[in-house]
VEXLO-945160 format. One record per residue: residue number from 1; residue in one letter; x, y, z of N, C-alpha, C, O in turn. Coordinates in nm, 3 decimals. Layout:
BEGIN
(NUM "A" (X Y Z) (X Y Z) (X Y Z) (X Y Z)) ...
// end
This chain:
BEGIN
(1 "M" (12.570 8.347 9.347) (12.614 8.499 9.359) (12.503 8.582 9.221) (12.505 8.536 9.107)) (2 "S" (12.406 8.716 9.260) (12.337 8.740 9.216) (12.424 8.899 9.125) (12.540 8.899 9.167)) (3 "T" (12.408 8.993 9.046) (12.419 9.072 9.006) (12.326 9.174 9.020) (12.210 9.145 8.991)) (4 "S" (12.350 9.286 9.057) (12.309 9.447 9.155) (12.329 9.542 9.091) (12.432 9.548 9.025)) (5 "I" (12.235 9.649 9.089) (12.292 9.761 9.045) (12.381 9.865 9.160) (12.319 9.857 9.265)) (6 "A" (12.464 9.927 9.171) (12.563 9.943 9.288) (12.507 10.130 9.298) (12.443 10.173 9.394)) (7 "Q" (12.537 10.189 9.217) (12.459 10.280 9.147) (12.431 10.350 9.002) (12.436 10.260 8.918)) (8 "V" (12.416 10.421 8.965) (12.319 10.493 8.853) (12.502 10.592 8.834) (12.547 10.629 8.942)) (9 "T" (12.559 10.616 8.751) (12.700 10.731 8.744) (12.706 10.817 8.621) (12.751 10.792 8.509)) (10 "F" (12.660 10.908 8.662) (12.659 11.070 8.577) (12.829 11.101 8.594) (12.894 11.095 8.698)) (11 "D" (12.871 11.132 8.470) (12.983 11.222 8.366) (12.929 11.384 8.432) (12.811 11.420 8.428)) (12 "S" (13.037 11.462 8.489) (12.988 11.597 8.508) (13.138 11.681 8.510) (13.248 11.627 8.513)) (13 "D" (13.107 11.843 8.506) (13.142 11.902 8.496) (13.217 11.924 8.649) (13.339 11.932 8.669)) (14 "N" (13.112 11.932 8.746) (13.112 11.971 8.883) (13.006 11.875 8.977) (12.884 11.892 8.985)) (15 "P" (13.074 11.787 9.034) (13.038 11.655 9.039) (12.927 11.721 9.207) (12.816 11.676 9.236)) (16 "R" (12.993 11.820 9.280) (12.903 11.844 9.402) (12.767 11.914 9.386) (12.658 11.911 9.444)) (17 "A" (12.835 11.992 9.257) (12.683 12.108 9.212) (12.620 11.989 9.194) (12.540 11.958 9.282)) (18 "L" (12.643 11.882 9.066) (12.567 11.816 9.023) (12.426 11.717 9.136) (12.304 11.707 9.134)) (19 "A" (12.552 11.657 9.227) (12.457 11.585 9.386) (12.395 11.716 9.408) (12.320 11.738 9.313)) (20 "E" (12.395 11.777 9.462) (12.340 11.860 9.525) (12.179 11.883 9.449) (12.066 11.895 9.498)) (21 "F" (12.232 11.882 9.307) (12.090 11.881 9.226) (12.006 11.783 9.247) (11.893 11.811 9.286)) (22 "W" (12.042 11.660 9.228) (11.966 11.536 9.224) (11.974 11.547 9.387) (11.859 11.516 9.418)) (23 "S" (12.022 11.565 9.469) (11.974 11.554 9.621) (11.816 11.643 9.652) (11.722 11.591 9.713)) (24 "G" (11.814 11.722 9.621) (11.688 11.823 9.600) (11.618 11.707 9.576) (11.587 11.641 9.675)) (25 "V" (11.578 11.655 9.433) (11.538 11.600 9.310) (11.457 11.533 9.427) (11.343 11.554 9.469)) (26 "L" (11.560 11.442 9.464) (11.515 11.285 9.537) (11.517 11.336 9.698) (11.565 11.261 9.784)) (27 "Q" (11.475 11.439 9.725) (11.565 11.472 9.886) (11.544 11.367 9.974) (11.460 11.316 10.048)) (28 "E" (11.724 11.350 9.910) (11.790 11.229 10.005) (11.900 11.334 10.007) (11.899 11.429 9.928)) (29 "P" (12.013 11.313 10.114) (12.142 11.397 10.108) (12.214 11.354 10.042) (12.226 11.244 9.988)) (30 "V" (12.291 11.478 10.040) (12.418 11.410 9.991) (12.528 11.314 10.039) (12.563 11.378 10.139)) (31 "D" (12.597 11.221 10.039) (12.664 11.170 10.115) (12.768 11.213 10.153) (12.843 11.235 10.058)) (32 "D" (12.818 11.240 10.267) (12.949 11.290 10.347) (13.071 11.266 10.278) (13.138 11.369 10.276)) (33 "Y" (13.137 11.148 10.208) (13.227 11.145 10.181) (13.297 11.204 10.019) (13.409 11.168 9.982)) (34 "G" (13.218 11.290 9.945) (13.278 11.290 9.848) (13.355 11.367 9.864) (13.380 11.399 9.980)) (35 "N" (13.437 11.439 9.736) (13.529 11.561 9.711) (13.546 11.588 9.593) (13.462 11.539 9.518)) (36 "E" (13.635 11.659 9.540) (13.598 11.772 9.385) (13.571 11.696 9.267) (13.524 11.735 9.161)) (37 "F" (13.605 11.588 9.299) (13.601 11.500 9.197) (13.488 11.327 9.220) (13.490 11.231 9.144)) (38 "V" (13.430 11.339 9.308) (13.334 11.212 9.317) (13.209 11.317 9.398) (13.233 11.421 9.459)) (39 "A" (13.092 11.262 9.379) (12.992 11.279 9.487) (12.881 11.187 9.461) (12.841 11.166 9.346)) (40 "T" (12.828 11.128 9.572) (12.731 11.046 9.559) (12.607 11.096 9.675) (12.621 11.157 9.782)) (41 "V" (12.455 11.033 9.593) (12.336 11.080 9.696) (12.309 10.921 9.662) (12.350 10.838 9.581)) (42 "G" (12.212 10.927 9.776) (12.144 10.768 9.854) (12.213 10.629 9.910) (12.150 10.531 9.950)) (43 "R" (12.405 10.648 9.902) (12.485 10.537 9.899) (12.494 10.476 10.038) (12.534 10.367 10.079)) (44 "S" (12.446 10.579 10.092) (12.476 10.586 10.245) (12.360 10.514 10.338) (12.366 10.475 10.455)) (45 "G" (12.267 10.511 10.258) (12.108 10.421 10.290) (12.116 10.309 10.264) (12.169 10.262 10.364)) (46 "D" (12.096 10.211 10.178) (12.066 10.087 10.123) (12.202 10.041 10.037) (12.220 9.919 10.034)) (47 "G" (12.287 10.113 9.975) (12.408 10.099 9.900) (12.413 10.139 9.770) (12.508 10.146 9.692)) (48 "T" (12.266 10.171 9.751) (12.176 10.182 9.610) (12.243 10.356 9.573) (12.306 10.416 9.660)) (49 "G" (12.228 10.388 9.500) (12.203 10.611 9.471) (12.294 10.642 9.354) (12.354 10.568 9.276)) (50 "L" (12.289 10.731 9.361) (12.366 10.797 9.238) (12.514 10.871 9.240) (12.534 10.964 9.318)) (51 "M" (12.592 10.837 9.172) (12.705 10.849 9.164) (12.757 11.020 9.022) (12.714 11.038 8.907)) (52 "F" (12.813 11.069 9.067) (12.857 11.175 9.008) (13.031 11.174 9.022) (13.096 11.173 9.127)) (53 "I" (13.076 11.173 8.899) (13.223 11.187 8.918) (13.296 11.263 8.764) (13.276 11.232 8.647)) (54 "K" (13.350 11.330 8.802) (13.432 11.472 8.708) (13.442 11.427 8.558) (13.480 11.310 8.565)) (55 "V" (13.434 11.444 8.491) (13.540 11.396 8.314) (13.602 11.534 8.254) (13.538 11.636 8.281)) (56 "P" (13.702 11.547 8.187) (13.737 11.660 8.125) (13.672 11.734 8.044) (13.661 11.856 8.038)) (57 "E" (13.601 11.594 7.937) (13.473 11.631 7.820) (13.345 11.656 7.829) (13.265 11.567 7.858)) (58 "G" (13.304 11.792 7.801) (13.204 11.781 7.831) (13.077 11.713 7.774) (13.124 11.642 7.685)) (59 "R" (12.906 11.688 7.774) (12.830 11.618 7.764) (12.809 11.611 7.637) (12.768 11.725 7.615)) (60 "S" (12.808 11.528 7.486) (12.766 11.560 7.369) (12.644 11.474 7.303) (12.665 11.355 7.284)) (61 "G" (12.560 11.512 7.279) (12.459 11.426 7.190) (12.337 11.397 7.330) (12.339 11.448 7.442)) (62 "K" (12.256 11.317 7.282) (12.111 11.288 7.343) (12.185 11.162 7.477) (12.266 11.080 7.432)) (63 "N" (12.160 11.157 7.593) (12.151 11.046 7.656) (12.103 10.925 7.627) (11.981 10.917 7.637)) (64 "R" (12.177 10.799 7.583) (12.150 10.703 7.574) (12.063 10.672 7.730) (11.963 10.603 7.714)) (65 "I" (12.082 10.701 7.831) (12.008 10.631 7.904) (11.983 10.757 8.032) (12.067 10.839 8.067)) (66 "H" (11.810 10.742 8.096) (11.798 10.859 8.193) (11.686 10.816 8.273) (11.617 10.719 8.241)) (67 "L" (11.665 10.898 8.392) (11.616 10.864 8.454) (11.443 10.867 8.450) (11.377 10.949 8.386)) (68 "D" (11.405 10.790 8.509) (11.226 10.792 8.509) (11.196 10.776 8.663) (11.205 10.685 8.745)) (69 "L" (11.145 10.938 8.665) (11.066 10.978 8.797) (10.919 10.925 8.755) (10.870 10.898 8.645)) (70 "V" (10.872 10.923 8.880) (10.692 10.924 8.895) (10.612 10.964 9.031) (10.605 10.898 9.135)) (71 "T" (10.572 11.051 9.011) (10.489 11.160 9.151) (10.349 11.144 9.146) (10.302 11.156 9.032)) (72 "A" (10.258 11.116 9.247) (10.123 11.148 9.275) (10.083 11.336 9.232) (10.003 11.401 9.164)) (73 "E" (10.184 11.352 9.311) (10.169 11.575 9.330) (10.220 11.631 9.180) (10.307 11.716 9.160)) (74 "W" (10.141 11.563 9.087) (10.207 11.639 8.931) (10.246 11.766 8.920) (10.354 11.815 8.886)) (75 "S" (10.133 11.819 8.958) (10.198 12.004 8.948) (10.262 12.036 9.037) (10.324 12.138 9.005)) (76 "T" (10.288 12.001 9.154) (10.350 12.033 9.243) (10.534 12.022 9.261) (10.619 12.088 9.322)) (77 "E" (10.535 11.891 9.164) (10.693 11.828 9.165) (10.700 11.883 8.987) (10.772 11.811 8.918)) (78 "V" (10.660 11.953 8.944) (10.690 12.001 8.836) (10.760 12.159 8.849) (10.860 12.213 8.802)) (79 "D" (10.663 12.195 8.926) (10.723 12.324 9.030) (10.835 12.306 9.079) (10.930 12.380 9.051)) (80 "R" (10.841 12.242 9.130) (10.927 12.241 9.246) (11.065 12.198 9.180) (11.167 12.262 9.202)) (81 "L" (11.062 12.098 9.107) (11.195 12.070 8.999) (11.251 12.140 8.938) (11.373 12.134 8.923)) (82 "V" (11.139 12.270 8.862) (11.155 12.370 8.791) (11.273 12.498 8.893) (11.359 12.571 8.843)) (83 "G" (11.240 12.488 9.018) (11.253 12.591 9.098) (11.384 12.502 9.158) (11.453 12.575 9.229)) (84 "L" (11.438 12.364 9.149) (11.532 12.354 9.208) (11.701 12.388 9.074) (11.820 12.404 9.103)) (85 "G" (11.641 12.388 8.959) (11.710 12.418 8.862) (11.725 12.321 8.769) (11.837 12.283 8.738)) (86 "A" (11.613 12.270 8.712) (11.568 12.172 8.642) (11.489 12.262 8.489) (11.413 12.358 8.505)) (87 "K" (11.528 12.205 8.348) (11.455 12.287 8.250) (11.370 12.161 8.169) (11.387 12.045 8.131)) (88 "R" (11.267 12.271 8.173) (11.172 12.187 8.133) (11.120 12.194 8.014) (11.061 12.294 7.972)) (89 "L" (11.144 12.057 7.931) (11.229 12.038 7.764) (11.092 12.019 7.718) (11.031 12.118 7.677)) (90 "D" (11.012 11.863 7.720) (10.831 11.884 7.604) (10.752 11.792 7.733) (10.812 11.755 7.834)) (91 "E" (10.631 11.769 7.709) (10.567 11.708 7.748) (10.474 11.619 7.683) (10.410 11.666 7.589)) (92 "Y" (10.461 11.541 7.705) (10.391 11.381 7.640) (10.251 11.310 7.687) (10.229 11.309 7.808)) (93 "D" (10.186 11.271 7.627) (10.043 11.201 7.735) (10.057 11.062 7.574) (10.014 11.075 7.459)) (94 "E" (10.105 10.987 7.614) (10.142 10.866 7.526) (10.158 10.728 7.559) (10.251 10.732 7.639)) (95 "F" (10.128 10.618 7.549) (10.103 10.484 7.601) (10.066 10.495 7.736) (10.135 10.472 7.835)) (96 "D" (9.935 10.538 7.728) (9.842 10.559 7.842) (9.964 10.584 7.979) (9.973 10.505 8.073)) (97 "T" (10.035 10.688 7.965) (10.118 10.763 8.073) (10.139 10.909 8.005) (10.181 10.929 7.891)) (98 "H" (10.099 11.013 8.106) (10.130 11.153 8.119) (10.287 11.170 8.175) (10.323 11.119 8.281)) (99 "W" (10.375 11.247 8.089) (10.520 11.259 8.152) (10.643 11.395 8.106) (10.680 11.412 7.990)) (100 "I" (10.672 11.447 8.177) (10.776 11.592 8.124) (10.885 11.565 8.141) (10.933 11.518 8.244)) (101 "T" (10.966 11.605 7.988) (11.104 11.564 7.946) (11.181 11.684 8.019) (11.160 11.799 7.979)) (102 "F" (11.246 11.667 8.097) (11.324 11.807 8.166) (11.489 11.753 8.161) (11.518 11.643 8.208)) (103 "A" (11.594 11.846 8.098) (11.754 11.861 8.176) (11.777 11.853 8.294) (11.665 11.874 8.341)) (104 "D" (11.863 11.833 8.400) (11.915 11.861 8.471) (11.988 11.996 8.414) (11.974 12.044 8.301)) (105 "P" (12.079 12.050 8.532) (12.162 12.184 8.496) (12.296 12.119 8.401) (12.370 12.203 8.351)) (106 "E" (12.323 11.998 8.379) (12.414 11.968 8.304) (12.375 11.944 8.162) (12.444 11.910 8.066)) (107 "G" (12.292 11.960 8.167) (12.164 11.890 8.063) (12.143 11.779 8.022) (12.146 11.769 7.900)) (108 "N" (12.112 11.642 8.110) (12.132 11.553 8.101) (11.953 11.520 8.145) (11.913 11.565 8.252)) (109 "L" (11.858 11.445 8.056) (11.765 11.430 8.032) (11.689 11.323 8.117) (11.739 11.211 8.123)) (110 "F" (11.589 11.344 8.174) (11.525 11.242 8.271) (11.399 11.307 8.245) (11.383 11.406 8.174)) (111 "D" (11.310 11.242 8.311) (11.157 11.233 8.308) (11.067 11.278 8.407) (11.140 11.323 8.495)) (112 "L" (10.997 11.285 8.427) (10.831 11.289 8.535) (10.735 11.242 8.499) (10.656 11.299 8.423)) (113 "A" (10.722 11.133 8.544) (10.506 11.073 8.546) (10.485 11.068 8.573) (10.537 11.025 8.676)) (114 "E" (10.309 11.104 8.571) (10.235 11.160 8.627) (10.147 11.049 8.725) (10.038 11.019 8.675)) (115 "L" (10.170 10.998 8.826) (10.122 10.855 8.887) (9.991 10.850 8.864) (9.956 10.937 8.944)) (116 "R" (9.859 10.799 8.796) (9.730 10.836 8.788) (9.660 10.713 8.853) (9.538 10.710 8.863)) 
// end
C-alpha cells in the first residue's frame, strides 16, 4: 500500500466563497456535497482536489505551503485571476522561471508561472 494525497486543505473564514474563487481559478466545479463548514473543488473527479474548512481563527503570517500553478497563456491568465479576485503581490524572473505571486480573497499565497 502506498500513500497519496487526498486533498490540499485550506483553513477558511468562508469555505463556500473561497471554494468558488478556486473553482474559477482551476475551472473545476465546486463539489455538490459542501455545507457552511466545508466545501471542496475537484474531489468528484479522481478523488483529489482542494478542501476548504471553516475555522474560528484568522490567518496569521505567511503561508508555509502554497500552490504553484503554470500556464502557457500568461497574460490572459494573469488578467483572469485578478478578475476573479486574486491580488497581485510581486513578480519574479529567477531560477529560469518567470512567475507572479498572488493572494486569494482570504490572503492565501499562490504562484502562477509562465510555461516557456
